[in-house]
Chimera marker file (.cmm) of the C-alpha trace (Angstrom):
<marker_set name="trace">
<marker id="1" x="-15.455" y="209.346" z="-14.156" r="1" g="1" b="0" radius="0.5"/>
<marker id="2" x="-12.939" y="206.715" z="-13.126" r="1" g="1" b="0" radius="0.5"/>
<marker id="3" x="-14.745" y="206.308" z="-9.810" r="1" g="1" b="0" radius="0.5"/>
<marker id="4" x="-18.048" y="205.796" z="-11.564" r="1" g="1" b="0" radius="0.5"/>
<marker id="5" x="-16.640" y="203.067" z="-13.865" r="1" g="1" b="0" radius="0.5"/>
<marker id="6" x="-14.956" y="201.427" z="-10.859" r="1" g="1" b="0" radius="0.5"/>
<marker id="7" x="-18.254" y="201.510" z="-8.939" r="1" g="1" b="0" radius="0.5"/>
<marker id="8" x="-20.171" y="199.984" z="-11.862" r="1" g="1" b="0" radius="0.5"/>
<marker id="9" x="-17.562" y="197.241" z="-12.244" r="1" g="1" b="0" radius="0.5"/>
<marker id="10" x="-17.676" y="196.616" z="-8.509" r="1" g="1" b="0" radius="0.5"/>
<marker id="11" x="-21.489" y="196.324" z="-8.578" r="1" g="1" b="0" radius="0.5"/>
<marker id="12" x="-21.395" y="193.967" z="-11.591" r="1" g="1" b="0" radius="0.5"/>
<marker id="13" x="-18.796" y="191.865" z="-9.778" r="1" g="1" b="0" radius="0.5"/>
<marker id="14" x="-20.873" y="191.857" z="-6.594" r="1" g="1" b="0" radius="0.5"/>
<marker id="15" x="-23.977" y="190.874" z="-8.619" r="1" g="1" b="0" radius="0.5"/>
<marker id="16" x="-22.052" y="188.042" z="-10.281" r="1" g="1" b="0" radius="0.5"/>
<marker id="17" x="-20.774" y="186.814" z="-6.916" r="1" g="1" b="0" radius="0.5"/>
<marker id="18" x="-24.317" y="187.036" z="-5.480" r="1" g="1" b="0" radius="0.5"/>
<marker id="19" x="-25.666" y="185.007" z="-8.402" r="1" g="1" b="0" radius="0.5"/>
<marker id="20" x="-22.921" y="182.361" z="-7.996" r="1" g="1" b="0" radius="0.5"/>
<marker id="21" x="-23.519" y="182.181" z="-4.233" r="1" g="1" b="0" radius="0.5"/>
<marker id="22" x="-27.264" y="181.647" z="-4.751" r="1" g="1" b="0" radius="0.5"/>
<marker id="23" x="-26.585" y="178.831" z="-7.240" r="1" g="1" b="0" radius="0.5"/>
<marker id="24" x="-24.153" y="177.215" z="-4.800" r="1" g="1" b="0" radius="0.5"/>
<marker id="25" x="-26.728" y="177.442" z="-2.002" r="1" g="1" b="0" radius="0.5"/>
<marker id="26" x="-29.377" y="175.786" z="-4.235" r="1" g="1" b="0" radius="0.5"/>
<marker id="27" x="-26.964" y="172.993" z="-5.196" r="1" g="1" b="0" radius="0.5"/>
<marker id="28" x="-26.015" y="172.491" z="-1.537" r="1" g="1" b="0" radius="0.5"/>
<marker id="29" x="-29.696" y="172.165" z="-0.552" r="1" g="1" b="0" radius="0.5"/>
<marker id="30" x="-30.255" y="169.596" z="-3.304" r="1" g="1" b="0" radius="0.5"/>
<marker id="31" x="-27.243" y="167.620" z="-2.120" r="1" g="1" b="0" radius="0.5"/>
<marker id="32" x="-28.422" y="167.811" z="1.492" r="1" g="1" b="0" radius="0.5"/>
<marker id="33" x="-31.820" y="166.412" z="0.459" r="1" g="1" b="0" radius="0.5"/>
<marker id="34" x="-30.110" y="163.630" z="-1.488" r="1" g="1" b="0" radius="0.5"/>
<marker id="35" x="-27.856" y="162.801" z="1.480" r="1" g="1" b="0" radius="0.5"/>
<marker id="36" x="-30.907" y="162.714" z="3.750" r="1" g="1" b="0" radius="0.5"/>
<marker id="37" x="-32.710" y="160.399" z="1.310" r="1" g="1" b="0" radius="0.5"/>
<marker id="38" x="-29.673" y="158.122" z="1.095" r="1" g="1" b="0" radius="0.5"/>
<marker id="39" x="-29.421" y="157.988" z="4.906" r="1" g="1" b="0" radius="0.5"/>
<marker id="40" x="-33.082" y="156.936" z="5.052" r="1" g="1" b="0" radius="0.5"/>
<marker id="41" x="-32.407" y="154.234" z="2.434" r="1" g="1" b="0" radius="0.5"/>
<marker id="42" x="-29.379" y="152.990" z="4.390" r="1" g="1" b="0" radius="0.5"/>
<marker id="43" x="-31.548" y="152.726" z="7.489" r="1" g="1" b="0" radius="0.5"/>
<marker id="44" x="-34.205" y="150.790" z="5.559" r="1" g="1" b="0" radius="0.5"/>
<marker id="45" x="-31.541" y="148.478" z="4.123" r="1" g="1" b="0" radius="0.5"/>
<marker id="46" x="-30.267" y="147.848" z="7.631" r="1" g="1" b="0" radius="0.5"/>
<marker id="47" x="-33.770" y="146.820" z="8.700" r="1" g="1" b="0" radius="0.5"/>
<marker id="48" x="-34.139" y="144.569" z="5.646" r="1" g="1" b="0" radius="0.5"/>
<marker id="49" x="-30.754" y="142.925" z="6.185" r="1" g="1" b="0" radius="0.5"/>
<marker id="50" x="-32.042" y="141.662" z="9.526" r="1" g="1" b="0" radius="0.5"/>
<marker id="51" x="-34.989" y="140.015" z="7.715" r="1" g="1" b="0" radius="0.5"/>
<marker id="52" x="-32.981" y="138.765" z="4.728" r="1" g="1" b="0" radius="0.5"/>
<marker id="53" x="-31.749" y="135.459" z="6.206" r="1" g="1" b="0" radius="0.5"/>
<marker id="54" x="-35.314" y="134.543" z="7.172" r="1" g="1" b="0" radius="0.5"/>
<marker id="55" x="-36.701" y="135.524" z="3.770" r="1" g="1" b="0" radius="0.5"/>
<marker id="56" x="-33.889" y="133.725" z="1.960" r="1" g="1" b="0" radius="0.5"/>
<marker id="57" x="-34.635" y="130.563" z="3.905" r="1" g="1" b="0" radius="0.5"/>
<marker id="58" x="-38.371" y="130.845" z="3.189" r="1" g="1" b="0" radius="0.5"/>
<marker id="59" x="-37.710" y="131.516" z="-0.505" r="1" g="1" b="0" radius="0.5"/>
<marker id="60" x="-35.458" y="128.466" z="-0.743" r="1" g="1" b="0" radius="0.5"/>
<marker id="61" x="-38.126" y="126.327" z="0.912" r="1" g="1" b="0" radius="0.5"/>
<marker id="62" x="-40.755" y="127.687" z="-1.490" r="1" g="1" b="0" radius="0.5"/>
<marker id="63" x="-38.590" y="127.097" z="-4.564" r="1" g="1" b="0" radius="0.5"/>
<marker id="64" x="-37.911" y="123.500" z="-3.490" r="1" g="1" b="0" radius="0.5"/>
<marker id="65" x="-41.681" y="122.854" z="-3.667" r="1" g="1" b="0" radius="0.5"/>
<marker id="66" x="-41.759" y="123.703" z="-7.378" r="1" g="1" b="0" radius="0.5"/>
<marker id="67" x="-40.032" y="121.530" z="-9.984" r="1" g="1" b="0" radius="0.5"/>
<marker id="68" x="-37.838" y="123.376" z="-12.478" r="1" g="1" b="0" radius="0.5"/>
<marker id="69" x="-37.154" y="120.816" z="-15.177" r="1" g="1" b="0" radius="0.5"/>
<marker id="70" x="-38.452" y="117.742" z="-16.961" r="1" g="1" b="0" radius="0.5"/>
<marker id="71" x="-36.258" y="115.544" z="-14.785" r="1" g="1" b="0" radius="0.5"/>
<marker id="72" x="-37.884" y="117.037" z="-11.646" r="1" g="1" b="0" radius="0.5"/>
<marker id="73" x="-41.325" y="116.291" z="-13.120" r="1" g="1" b="0" radius="0.5"/>
<marker id="74" x="-40.241" y="112.736" z="-13.966" r="1" g="1" b="0" radius="0.5"/>
<marker id="75" x="-38.966" y="112.260" z="-10.410" r="1" g="1" b="0" radius="0.5"/>
<marker id="76" x="-42.324" y="113.489" z="-9.082" r="1" g="1" b="0" radius="0.5"/>
<marker id="77" x="-44.213" y="111.087" z="-11.380" r="1" g="1" b="0" radius="0.5"/>
<marker id="78" x="-42.032" y="108.236" z="-10.112" r="1" g="1" b="0" radius="0.5"/>
<marker id="79" x="-42.826" y="109.176" z="-6.505" r="1" g="1" b="0" radius="0.5"/>
<marker id="80" x="-46.568" y="109.287" z="-7.266" r="1" g="1" b="0" radius="0.5"/>
<marker id="81" x="-46.405" y="105.876" z="-8.934" r="1" g="1" b="0" radius="0.5"/>
<marker id="82" x="-44.496" y="104.436" z="-5.974" r="1" g="1" b="0" radius="0.5"/>
<marker id="83" x="-47.125" y="105.828" z="-3.583" r="1" g="1" b="0" radius="0.5"/>
<marker id="84" x="-49.883" y="104.216" z="-5.621" r="1" g="1" b="0" radius="0.5"/>
<marker id="85" x="-48.159" y="100.821" z="-5.706" r="1" g="1" b="0" radius="0.5"/>
<marker id="86" x="-47.428" y="100.993" z="-1.960" r="1" g="1" b="0" radius="0.5"/>
<marker id="87" x="-51.150" y="101.700" z="-1.444" r="1" g="1" b="0" radius="0.5"/>
<marker id="88" x="-52.179" y="98.626" z="-3.521" r="1" g="1" b="0" radius="0.5"/>
<marker id="89" x="-53.450" y="100.766" z="-6.396" r="1" g="1" b="0" radius="0.5"/>
<marker id="90" x="-52.870" y="100.599" z="-10.117" r="1" g="1" b="0" radius="0.5"/>
<marker id="91" x="-52.041" y="103.972" z="-11.641" r="1" g="1" b="0" radius="0.5"/>
<marker id="92" x="-51.968" y="105.749" z="-14.975" r="1" g="1" b="0" radius="0.5"/>
<marker id="93" x="-50.477" y="109.251" z="-15.217" r="1" g="1" b="0" radius="0.5"/>
<marker id="94" x="-51.098" y="111.734" z="-17.986" r="1" g="1" b="0" radius="0.5"/>
<marker id="95" x="-49.308" y="115.099" z="-18.178" r="1" g="1" b="0" radius="0.5"/>
<marker id="96" x="-50.106" y="118.018" z="-20.453" r="1" g="1" b="0" radius="0.5"/>
<marker id="97" x="-47.437" y="118.778" z="-23.032" r="1" g="1" b="0" radius="0.5"/>
<marker id="98" x="-46.654" y="122.267" z="-21.755" r="1" g="1" b="0" radius="0.5"/>
<marker id="99" x="-47.167" y="124.223" z="-18.530" r="1" g="1" b="0" radius="0.5"/>
<marker id="100" x="-49.695" y="127.052" z="-18.557" r="1" g="1" b="0" radius="0.5"/>
<marker id="101" x="-51.023" y="129.623" z="-16.087" r="1" g="1" b="0" radius="0.5"/>
<marker id="102" x="-53.146" y="128.051" z="-13.330" r="1" g="1" b="0" radius="0.5"/>
<marker id="103" x="-55.237" y="129.882" z="-10.755" r="1" g="1" b="0" radius="0.5"/>
<marker id="104" x="-53.980" y="129.346" z="-7.205" r="1" g="1" b="0" radius="0.5"/>
<marker id="105" x="-55.847" y="131.501" z="-4.687" r="1" g="1" b="0" radius="0.5"/>
<marker id="106" x="-56.389" y="134.264" z="-7.236" r="1" g="1" b="0" radius="0.5"/>
<marker id="107" x="-52.774" y="134.257" z="-8.483" r="1" g="1" b="0" radius="0.5"/>
<marker id="108" x="-51.657" y="132.829" z="-11.800" r="1" g="1" b="0" radius="0.5"/>
<marker id="109" x="-48.808" y="130.369" z="-11.331" r="1" g="1" b="0" radius="0.5"/>
<marker id="110" x="-47.301" y="128.263" z="-14.077" r="1" g="1" b="0" radius="0.5"/>
<marker id="111" x="-48.544" y="124.686" z="-13.718" r="1" g="1" b="0" radius="0.5"/>
<marker id="112" x="-48.327" y="121.439" z="-15.635" r="1" g="1" b="0" radius="0.5"/>
<marker id="113" x="-51.727" y="119.780" z="-15.985" r="1" g="1" b="0" radius="0.5"/>
<marker id="114" x="-51.794" y="116.223" z="-14.665" r="1" g="1" b="0" radius="0.5"/>
<marker id="115" x="-54.462" y="113.515" z="-14.597" r="1" g="1" b="0" radius="0.5"/>
<marker id="116" x="-53.955" y="110.551" z="-12.307" r="1" g="1" b="0" radius="0.5"/>
<marker id="117" x="-56.200" y="107.493" z="-12.695" r="1" g="1" b="0" radius="0.5"/>
<marker id="118" x="-56.149" y="105.109" z="-9.734" r="1" g="1" b="0" radius="0.5"/>
<marker id="119" x="-57.849" y="101.751" z="-9.317" r="1" g="1" b="0" radius="0.5"/>
<marker id="120" x="-58.028" y="99.580" z="-6.220" r="1" g="1" b="0" radius="0.5"/>
<marker id="121" x="-59.425" y="99.431" z="-2.699" r="1" g="1" b="0" radius="0.5"/>
<marker id="122" x="-60.915" y="102.547" z="-1.099" r="1" g="1" b="0" radius="0.5"/>
<marker id="123" x="-58.537" y="102.224" z="1.885" r="1" g="1" b="0" radius="0.5"/>
<marker id="124" x="-55.620" y="102.277" z="-0.530" r="1" g="1" b="0" radius="0.5"/>
<marker id="125" x="-57.027" y="105.449" z="-2.066" r="1" g="1" b="0" radius="0.5"/>
<marker id="126" x="-57.215" y="107.195" z="1.315" r="1" g="1" b="0" radius="0.5"/>
<marker id="127" x="-53.662" y="106.048" z="2.115" r="1" g="1" b="0" radius="0.5"/>
<marker id="128" x="-52.488" y="107.392" z="-1.266" r="1" g="1" b="0" radius="0.5"/>
<marker id="129" x="-53.971" y="110.859" z="-0.660" r="1" g="1" b="0" radius="0.5"/>
<marker id="130" x="-52.558" y="111.034" z="2.861" r="1" g="1" b="0" radius="0.5"/>
<marker id="131" x="-49.084" y="110.324" z="1.502" r="1" g="1" b="0" radius="0.5"/>
<marker id="132" x="-49.496" y="112.580" z="-1.550" r="1" g="1" b="0" radius="0.5"/>
<marker id="133" x="-49.553" y="115.636" z="0.719" r="1" g="1" b="0" radius="0.5"/>
<marker id="134" x="-46.091" y="114.717" z="2.051" r="1" g="1" b="0" radius="0.5"/>
<marker id="135" x="-44.403" y="114.775" z="-1.370" r="1" g="1" b="0" radius="0.5"/>
<marker id="136" x="-41.845" y="117.531" z="-1.956" r="1" g="1" b="0" radius="0.5"/>
<marker id="137" x="-43.697" y="119.404" z="-4.712" r="1" g="1" b="0" radius="0.5"/>
<marker id="138" x="-46.933" y="121.396" z="-4.733" r="1" g="1" b="0" radius="0.5"/>
<marker id="139" x="-49.709" y="119.543" z="-6.575" r="1" g="1" b="0" radius="0.5"/>
<marker id="140" x="-53.004" y="121.442" z="-6.769" r="1" g="1" b="0" radius="0.5"/>
<marker id="141" x="-56.004" y="119.122" z="-7.050" r="1" g="1" b="0" radius="0.5"/>
<marker id="142" x="-58.854" y="120.649" z="-9.025" r="1" g="1" b="0" radius="0.5"/>
<marker id="143" x="-61.238" y="117.697" z="-9.187" r="1" g="1" b="0" radius="0.5"/>
<marker id="144" x="-61.521" y="114.127" z="-7.870" r="1" g="1" b="0" radius="0.5"/>
<marker id="145" x="-64.012" y="111.739" z="-9.444" r="1" g="1" b="0" radius="0.5"/>
<marker id="146" x="-64.603" y="108.417" z="-7.664" r="1" g="1" b="0" radius="0.5"/>
<marker id="147" x="-66.445" y="105.676" z="-9.534" r="1" g="1" b="0" radius="0.5"/>
<marker id="148" x="-67.438" y="102.094" z="-8.720" r="1" g="1" b="0" radius="0.5"/>
<marker id="149" x="-65.560" y="99.460" z="-10.654" r="1" g="1" b="0" radius="0.5"/>
<marker id="150" x="-67.904" y="97.497" z="-12.919" r="1" g="1" b="0" radius="0.5"/>
<marker id="151" x="-65.835" y="94.338" z="-13.303" r="1" g="1" b="0" radius="0.5"/>
<marker id="152" x="-63.587" y="94.423" z="-10.224" r="1" g="1" b="0" radius="0.5"/>
<marker id="153" x="-64.013" y="95.174" z="-6.549" r="1" g="1" b="0" radius="0.5"/>
<marker id="154" x="-62.847" y="98.519" z="-5.289" r="1" g="1" b="0" radius="0.5"/>
<marker id="155" x="-63.036" y="101.980" z="-6.770" r="1" g="1" b="0" radius="0.5"/>
<marker id="156" x="-61.667" y="103.965" z="-9.663" r="1" g="1" b="0" radius="0.5"/>
<marker id="157" x="-60.551" y="107.525" z="-8.953" r="1" g="1" b="0" radius="0.5"/>
<marker id="158" x="-59.667" y="110.157" z="-11.524" r="1" g="1" b="0" radius="0.5"/>
<marker id="159" x="-57.695" y="113.073" z="-10.087" r="1" g="1" b="0" radius="0.5"/>
<marker id="160" x="-57.344" y="116.216" z="-12.208" r="1" g="1" b="0" radius="0.5"/>
<marker id="161" x="-54.882" y="118.833" z="-11.072" r="1" g="1" b="0" radius="0.5"/>
<marker id="162" x="-51.740" y="120.778" z="-11.748" r="1" g="1" b="0" radius="0.5"/>
<marker id="163" x="-48.156" y="120.342" z="-10.705" r="1" g="1" b="0" radius="0.5"/>
<marker id="164" x="-46.986" y="123.896" z="-10.031" r="1" g="1" b="0" radius="0.5"/>
<marker id="165" x="-43.731" y="124.787" z="-11.767" r="1" g="1" b="0" radius="0.5"/>
<marker id="166" x="-40.829" y="127.094" z="-10.904" r="1" g="1" b="0" radius="0.5"/>
<marker id="167" x="-40.091" y="129.442" z="-13.793" r="1" g="1" b="0" radius="0.5"/>
<marker id="168" x="-36.911" y="130.887" z="-12.226" r="1" g="1" b="0" radius="0.5"/>
<marker id="169" x="-33.637" y="130.121" z="-13.983" r="1" g="1" b="0" radius="0.5"/>
<marker id="170" x="-31.119" y="127.916" z="-12.162" r="1" g="1" b="0" radius="0.5"/>
<link id1="1" id2="2" r="1" g="1" b="0" radius="0.2"/>
<link id1="2" id2="3" r="1" g="1" b="0" radius="0.2"/>
<link id1="3" id2="4" r="1" g="1" b="0" radius="0.2"/>
<link id1="4" id2="5" r="1" g="1" b="0" radius="0.2"/>
<link id1="5" id2="6" r="1" g="1" b="0" radius="0.2"/>
<link id1="6" id2="7" r="1" g="1" b="0" radius="0.2"/>
<link id1="7" id2="8" r="1" g="1" b="0" radius="0.2"/>
<link id1="8" id2="9" r="1" g="1" b="0" radius="0.2"/>
<link id1="9" id2="10" r="1" g="1" b="0" radius="0.2"/>
<link id1="10" id2="11" r="1" g="1" b="0" radius="0.2"/>
<link id1="11" id2="12" r="1" g="1" b="0" radius="0.2"/>
<link id1="12" id2="13" r="1" g="1" b="0" radius="0.2"/>
<link id1="13" id2="14" r="1" g="1" b="0" radius="0.2"/>
<link id1="14" id2="15" r="1" g="1" b="0" radius="0.2"/>
<link id1="15" id2="16" r="1" g="1" b="0" radius="0.2"/>
<link id1="16" id2="17" r="1" g="1" b="0" radius="0.2"/>
<link id1="17" id2="18" r="1" g="1" b="0" radius="0.2"/>
<link id1="18" id2="19" r="1" g="1" b="0" radius="0.2"/>
<link id1="19" id2="20" r="1" g="1" b="0" radius="0.2"/>
<link id1="20" id2="21" r="1" g="1" b="0" radius="0.2"/>
<link id1="21" id2="22" r="1" g="1" b="0" radius="0.2"/>
<link id1="22" id2="23" r="1" g="1" b="0" radius="0.2"/>
<link id1="23" id2="24" r="1" g="1" b="0" radius="0.2"/>
<link id1="24" id2="25" r="1" g="1" b="0" radius="0.2"/>
<link id1="25" id2="26" r="1" g="1" b="0" radius="0.2"/>
<link id1="26" id2="27" r="1" g="1" b="0" radius="0.2"/>
<link id1="27" id2="28" r="1" g="1" b="0" radius="0.2"/>
<link id1="28" id2="29" r="1" g="1" b="0" radius="0.2"/>
<link id1="29" id2="30" r="1" g="1" b="0" radius="0.2"/>
<link id1="30" id2="31" r="1" g="1" b="0" radius="0.2"/>
<link id1="31" id2="32" r="1" g="1" b="0" radius="0.2"/>
<link id1="32" id2="33" r="1" g="1" b="0" radius="0.2"/>
<link id1="33" id2="34" r="1" g="1" b="0" radius="0.2"/>
<link id1="34" id2="35" r="1" g="1" b="0" radius="0.2"/>
<link id1="35" id2="36" r="1" g="1" b="0" radius="0.2"/>
<link id1="36" id2="37" r="1" g="1" b="0" radius="0.2"/>
<link id1="37" id2="38" r="1" g="1" b="0" radius="0.2"/>
<link id1="38" id2="39" r="1" g="1" b="0" radius="0.2"/>
<link id1="39" id2="40" r="1" g="1" b="0" radius="0.2"/>
<link id1="40" id2="41" r="1" g="1" b="0" radius="0.2"/>
<link id1="41" id2="42" r="1" g="1" b="0" radius="0.2"/>
<link id1="42" id2="43" r="1" g="1" b="0" radius="0.2"/>
<link id1="43" id2="44" r="1" g="1" b="0" radius="0.2"/>
<link id1="44" id2="45" r="1" g="1" b="0" radius="0.2"/>
<link id1="45" id2="46" r="1" g="1" b="0" radius="0.2"/>
<link id1="46" id2="47" r="1" g="1" b="0" radius="0.2"/>
<link id1="47" id2="48" r="1" g="1" b="0" radius="0.2"/>
<link id1="48" id2="49" r="1" g="1" b="0" radius="0.2"/>
<link id1="49" id2="50" r="1" g="1" b="0" radius="0.2"/>
<link id1="50" id2="51" r="1" g="1" b="0" radius="0.2"/>
<link id1="51" id2="52" r="1" g="1" b="0" radius="0.2"/>
<link id1="52" id2="53" r="1" g="1" b="0" radius="0.2"/>
<link id1="53" id2="54" r="1" g="1" b="0" radius="0.2"/>
<link id1="54" id2="55" r="1" g="1" b="0" radius="0.2"/>
<link id1="55" id2="56" r="1" g="1" b="0" radius="0.2"/>
<link id1="56" id2="57" r="1" g="1" b="0" radius="0.2"/>
<link id1="57" id2="58" r="1" g="1" b="0" radius="0.2"/>
<link id1="58" id2="59" r="1" g="1" b="0" radius="0.2"/>
<link id1="59" id2="60" r="1" g="1" b="0" radius="0.2"/>
<link id1="60" id2="61" r="1" g="1" b="0" radius="0.2"/>
<link id1="61" id2="62" r="1" g="1" b="0" radius="0.2"/>
<link id1="62" id2="63" r="1" g="1" b="0" radius="0.2"/>
<link id1="63" id2="64" r="1" g="1" b="0" radius="0.2"/>
<link id1="64" id2="65" r="1" g="1" b="0" radius="0.2"/>
<link id1="65" id2="66" r="1" g="1" b="0" radius="0.2"/>
<link id1="66" id2="67" r="1" g="1" b="0" radius="0.2"/>
<link id1="67" id2="68" r="1" g="1" b="0" radius="0.2"/>
<link id1="68" id2="69" r="1" g="1" b="0" radius="0.2"/>
<link id1="69" id2="70" r="1" g="1" b="0" radius="0.2"/>
<link id1="70" id2="71" r="1" g="1" b="0" radius="0.2"/>
<link id1="71" id2="72" r="1" g="1" b="0" radius="0.2"/>
<link id1="72" id2="73" r="1" g="1" b="0" radius="0.2"/>
<link id1="73" id2="74" r="1" g="1" b="0" radius="0.2"/>
<link id1="74" id2="75" r="1" g="1" b="0" radius="0.2"/>
<link id1="75" id2="76" r="1" g="1" b="0" radius="0.2"/>
<link id1="76" id2="77" r="1" g="1" b="0" radius="0.2"/>
<link id1="77" id2="78" r="1" g="1" b="0" radius="0.2"/>
<link id1="78" id2="79" r="1" g="1" b="0" radius="0.2"/>
<link id1="79" id2="80" r="1" g="1" b="0" radius="0.2"/>
<link id1="80" id2="81" r="1" g="1" b="0" radius="0.2"/>
<link id1="81" id2="82" r="1" g="1" b="0" radius="0.2"/>
<link id1="82" id2="83" r="1" g="1" b="0" radius="0.2"/>
<link id1="83" id2="84" r="1" g="1" b="0" radius="0.2"/>
<link id1="84" id2="85" r="1" g="1" b="0" radius="0.2"/>
<link id1="85" id2="86" r="1" g="1" b="0" radius="0.2"/>
<link id1="86" id2="87" r="1" g="1" b="0" radius="0.2"/>
<link id1="87" id2="88" r="1" g="1" b="0" radius="0.2"/>
<link id1="88" id2="89" r="1" g="1" b="0" radius="0.2"/>
<link id1="89" id2="90" r="1" g="1" b="0" radius="0.2"/>
<link id1="90" id2="91" r="1" g="1" b="0" radius="0.2"/>
<link id1="91" id2="92" r="1" g="1" b="0" radius="0.2"/>
<link id1="92" id2="93" r="1" g="1" b="0" radius="0.2"/>
<link id1="93" id2="94" r="1" g="1" b="0" radius="0.2"/>
<link id1="94" id2="95" r="1" g="1" b="0" radius="0.2"/>
<link id1="95" id2="96" r="1" g="1" b="0" radius="0.2"/>
<link id1="96" id2="97" r="1" g="1" b="0" radius="0.2"/>
<link id1="97" id2="98" r="1" g="1" b="0" radius="0.2"/>
<link id1="98" id2="99" r="1" g="1" b="0" radius="0.2"/>
<link id1="99" id2="100" r="1" g="1" b="0" radius="0.2"/>
<link id1="100" id2="101" r="1" g="1" b="0" radius="0.2"/>
<link id1="101" id2="102" r="1" g="1" b="0" radius="0.2"/>
<link id1="102" id2="103" r="1" g="1" b="0" radius="0.2"/>
<link id1="103" id2="104" r="1" g="1" b="0" radius="0.2"/>
<link id1="104" id2="105" r="1" g="1" b="0" radius="0.2"/>
<link id1="105" id2="106" r="1" g="1" b="0" radius="0.2"/>
<link id1="106" id2="107" r="1" g="1" b="0" radius="0.2"/>
<link id1="107" id2="108" r="1" g="1" b="0" radius="0.2"/>
<link id1="108" id2="109" r="1" g="1" b="0" radius="0.2"/>
<link id1="109" id2="110" r="1" g="1" b="0" radius="0.2"/>
<link id1="110" id2="111" r="1" g="1" b="0" radius="0.2"/>
<link id1="111" id2="112" r="1" g="1" b="0" radius="0.2"/>
<link id1="112" id2="113" r="1" g="1" b="0" radius="0.2"/>
<link id1="113" id2="114" r="1" g="1" b="0" radius="0.2"/>
<link id1="114" id2="115" r="1" g="1" b="0" radius="0.2"/>
<link id1="115" id2="116" r="1" g="1" b="0" radius="0.2"/>
<link id1="116" id2="117" r="1" g="1" b="0" radius="0.2"/>
<link id1="117" id2="118" r="1" g="1" b="0" radius="0.2"/>
<link id1="118" id2="119" r="1" g="1" b="0" radius="0.2"/>
<link id1="119" id2="120" r="1" g="1" b="0" radius="0.2"/>
<link id1="120" id2="121" r="1" g="1" b="0" radius="0.2"/>
<link id1="121" id2="122" r="1" g="1" b="0" radius="0.2"/>
<link id1="122" id2="123" r="1" g="1" b="0" radius="0.2"/>
<link id1="123" id2="124" r="1" g="1" b="0" radius="0.2"/>
<link id1="124" id2="125" r="1" g="1" b="0" radius="0.2"/>
<link id1="125" id2="126" r="1" g="1" b="0" radius="0.2"/>
<link id1="126" id2="127" r="1" g="1" b="0" radius="0.2"/>
<link id1="127" id2="128" r="1" g="1" b="0" radius="0.2"/>
<link id1="128" id2="129" r="1" g="1" b="0" radius="0.2"/>
<link id1="129" id2="130" r="1" g="1" b="0" radius="0.2"/>
<link id1="130" id2="131" r="1" g="1" b="0" radius="0.2"/>
<link id1="131" id2="132" r="1" g="1" b="0" radius="0.2"/>
<link id1="132" id2="133" r="1" g="1" b="0" radius="0.2"/>
<link id1="133" id2="134" r="1" g="1" b="0" radius="0.2"/>
<link id1="134" id2="135" r="1" g="1" b="0" radius="0.2"/>
<link id1="135" id2="136" r="1" g="1" b="0" radius="0.2"/>
<link id1="136" id2="137" r="1" g="1" b="0" radius="0.2"/>
<link id1="137" id2="138" r="1" g="1" b="0" radius="0.2"/>
<link id1="138" id2="139" r="1" g="1" b="0" radius="0.2"/>
<link id1="139" id2="140" r="1" g="1" b="0" radius="0.2"/>
<link id1="140" id2="141" r="1" g="1" b="0" radius="0.2"/>
<link id1="141" id2="142" r="1" g="1" b="0" radius="0.2"/>
<link id1="142" id2="143" r="1" g="1" b="0" radius="0.2"/>
<link id1="143" id2="144" r="1" g="1" b="0" radius="0.2"/>
<link id1="144" id2="145" r="1" g="1" b="0" radius="0.2"/>
<link id1="145" id2="146" r="1" g="1" b="0" radius="0.2"/>
<link id1="146" id2="147" r="1" g="1" b="0" radius="0.2"/>
<link id1="147" id2="148" r="1" g="1" b="0" radius="0.2"/>
<link id1="148" id2="149" r="1" g="1" b="0" radius="0.2"/>
<link id1="149" id2="150" r="1" g="1" b="0" radius="0.2"/>
<link id1="150" id2="151" r="1" g="1" b="0" radius="0.2"/>
<link id1="151" id2="152" r="1" g="1" b="0" radius="0.2"/>
<link id1="152" id2="153" r="1" g="1" b="0" radius="0.2"/>
<link id1="153" id2="154" r="1" g="1" b="0" radius="0.2"/>
<link id1="154" id2="155" r="1" g="1" b="0" radius="0.2"/>
<link id1="155" id2="156" r="1" g="1" b="0" radius="0.2"/>
<link id1="156" id2="157" r="1" g="1" b="0" radius="0.2"/>
<link id1="157" id2="158" r="1" g="1" b="0" radius="0.2"/>
<link id1="158" id2="159" r="1" g="1" b="0" radius="0.2"/>
<link id1="159" id2="160" r="1" g="1" b="0" radius="0.2"/>
<link id1="160" id2="161" r="1" g="1" b="0" radius="0.2"/>
<link id1="161" id2="162" r="1" g="1" b="0" radius="0.2"/>
<link id1="162" id2="163" r="1" g="1" b="0" radius="0.2"/>
<link id1="163" id2="164" r="1" g="1" b="0" radius="0.2"/>
<link id1="164" id2="165" r="1" g="1" b="0" radius="0.2"/>
<link id1="165" id2="166" r="1" g="1" b="0" radius="0.2"/>
<link id1="166" id2="167" r="1" g="1" b="0" radius="0.2"/>
<link id1="167" id2="168" r="1" g="1" b="0" radius="0.2"/>
<link id1="168" id2="169" r="1" g="1" b="0" radius="0.2"/>
<link id1="169" id2="170" r="1" g="1" b="0" radius="0.2"/>
</marker_set>
C-alpha cells in the first residue's frame, strides 16, 4: 500500500513538474518572439537614425517657411509693403482675423487669408511678383485680378491668397 501511495505521489509530482515545464517553455517562446521583434525595431531605428539629420534639416527649412505668430505675420506684411514700394507700386493689405484651413494640393493647411491691392505700372507689378517668390514664407495665391486704372496710368491688381501658418508650438 505504501508503494502505491508513493507511486501516486510521484506521478502527481511528475505531472506538476510537466505542467510547470510546459508553461516555462511557452513563456520562453513568447520572450524569444519579443526579443526578435525588438531586434527588428533596433535595426529599423538604426536605419532611421541615418536619415534623421537630413529629415531634421528639411523639417527646419519647412518650418521656417511658415510664420508662427502675429509678429511673424507683421514682419511678412512689412516685407510685402517694401517690395511694392521698391517696385513703384502703392499697396493696401488686408488680412483675415483668424487663420482657417486652406486647401494646398489636396491637404488642409492652416492659412491666414490675405488680400493685396496694388496700383502702378505693369512692369512694377511683374517685378513685385518676381520678388514675392523669394520671400521667406509660403504665400499661396488663389486669384489675381488685373484692372485698368480709370483715372491714372498703369494697372490695379487685386491678389487674393493665403499666408500658410505653422501651428506647431515653439
